[in-house]
C-alpha positions in Angstrom: 102.1 129.0 88.2 102.8 125.5 87.6 100.8 124.2 90.7 97.9 126.6 89.6 97.7 124.9 86.1 98.0 121.4 87.5 95.3 122.1 90.1 92.9 122.7 86.9 93.6 119.5 85.6 92.1 116.4 87.3 93.4 112.9 86.4 90.7 110.4 85.5 89.6 108.2 88.0 91.5 104.7 88.3 89.9 102.0 86.5 89.1 100.2 89.7 87.4 103.2 91.0 84.8 103.0 88.4 81.6 101.2 89.7 81.1 100.0 86.0 84.5 98.5 85.9 85.4 94.8 86.8 88.7 95.9 87.9 89.1 96.0 91.7 91.0 99.2 93.0 93.1 98.3 96.2 93.8 101.5 98.4 94.7 100.1 101.7 97.0 97.4 103.1 93.9 95.7 104.9 92.0 95.6 101.6 95.0 94.0 99.9 95.6 91.5 102.6 91.7 90.4 102.4 92.1 90.1 98.6 95.4 88.0 98.7 94.0 85.9 101.5 90.8 85.1 99.5 92.8 84.4 96.3 96.1 83.1 97.2 95.0 79.4 97.5 92.5 79.7 94.7 93.2 78.3 91.1 91.6 81.3 89.9 94.0 83.7 87.8 94.8 87.1 89.5 96.2 89.9 87.4 97.7 92.6 89.4 98.3 96.1 87.9 101.0 98.0 89.4 100.6 101.4 88.2 101.0 105.1 89.2 98.8 108.1 88.6 101.6 110.2 87.1 102.7 107.1 84.7 101.7 107.9 81.0 102.1 104.3 79.8 99.7 103.3 82.7 97.1 105.6 81.6 97.5 104.6 78.1 97.0 100.8 78.8 94.2 101.4 81.5 91.2 101.2 79.0 92.6 97.9 77.7 93.0 96.5 80.9 89.5 97.5 81.8 88.3 95.6 78.8 90.2 92.7 79.6 88.8 92.6 83.0 85.3 92.6 81.5 86.0 90.0 79.0 88.0 87.5 81.2 85.4 86.9 84.0 87.3 83.8 85.0 90.2 86.0 86.3 90.4 88.5 89.2 91.9 91.9 88.1 93.4 94.1 90.7 95.0 97.6 90.4 97.4 98.9 92.9 98.9 102.5 92.8 102.5 102.1 93.9 102.5 105.5 95.5 99.9 104.3 97.8 100.8 100.8 98.8 104.4 99.1 99.3 103.0 95.8 97.7 105.0 96.5 94.9 108.1 95.8 96.8 106.9 92.2 97.8 106.6 91.6 94.0 109.7 93.2 93.1 108.1 95.8 90.7 110.7 98.1 89.2 109.0 99.7 86.4 105.3 101.0 85.6 103.1 99.4 84.5 103.9 96.1 85.6 101.5 93.3 85.4 101.9 90.2 87.5 100.0 87.1 87.0 99.4 85.0 90.0 97.8 81.6 90.5 97.8 79.6 93.8 99.7 82.4 95.6 102.5 82.0 93.1 103.6 84.3 90.4 103.2 82.5 87.3 104.3 85.2 84.8 104.6 89.0 84.3 104.4 91.8 81.9 106.5 94.8 82.2 105.3 97.8 80.1 102.2 98.8 78.2 102.2 95.7 76.2 98.5 94.9 75.7 98.9 92.0 73.2 101.5 90.3 75.4 99.2 90.7 78.4 96.2 89.5 76.8 98.1 86.4 75.3 99.4 85.5 78.8 96.1 86.0 80.5 94.5 83.6 77.8 97.2 81.1 78.3 96.9 80.9 82.2 93.1 81.0 82.1 92.9 78.0 79.8 95.2 76.0 82.2 92.9 76.1 84.9 
């Protein structure tokens, strides 16, 4: 019965899967490697959202993350589902959502949890330091 009911509910698409979103959803290791290589030596801020489709707080903050991506055009916003890619291990992600801010291939900050005000503040700080 539970699987029948769950089959009736389809989770909303990830922010990065929305063609109108500025968030880039990464679904494969080659796609991640490409984004990482393109941006690891750049001074542009990369904001990585490590989340999972089953995570309530992740779904809660998703609209705010999407809005920040459209507002902060000077940064690259990437969404990674921890169940799809093992990139989270590289960044020592232990809880969802975790937002890792990277500049020049180095982590400069992180926000653990659906703390949109803190994330917004940190993005502003690291964009202005470019």
